[in-house]
C-alpha positions, 0 to 999 in steps of 0.5 A: 133780645127786643126787650132793650128799652125795658132791661136797660133801665136797671141795667147798672144795678143788677150789674151792681148787684150781682156776684159774677159780674163788675163793670167801670162806673166811666163806661157808657152804654147805649142801648139800641133795638135793630131797625126790623124789630123797633117797629113793633115798640111804641112810637117812643121807642123808635126815636130813642133806640133806632140805630138810624139815630144813635151816633157813631153807630154806623148805617146797619139793620142790626140782624147779624144773629138772625143772617148767622142762624140759617147757617147754623140751623 
């Protein structure tokens, strides 16, 4: 889940090549990396993918899955 900076580079190409996926061309996807994990990336990833800098995202830490896993285990 910490691969968004790499995965997003060719995401639309993978969707276009897939026979199972479809995405309208007008859809804009803004990739982000959760705050706890973005610090483990290159410094350039922080400014580009940290939720602090994504307009309209709200103030979140992005760690909801980790908080849910405790109850699911």
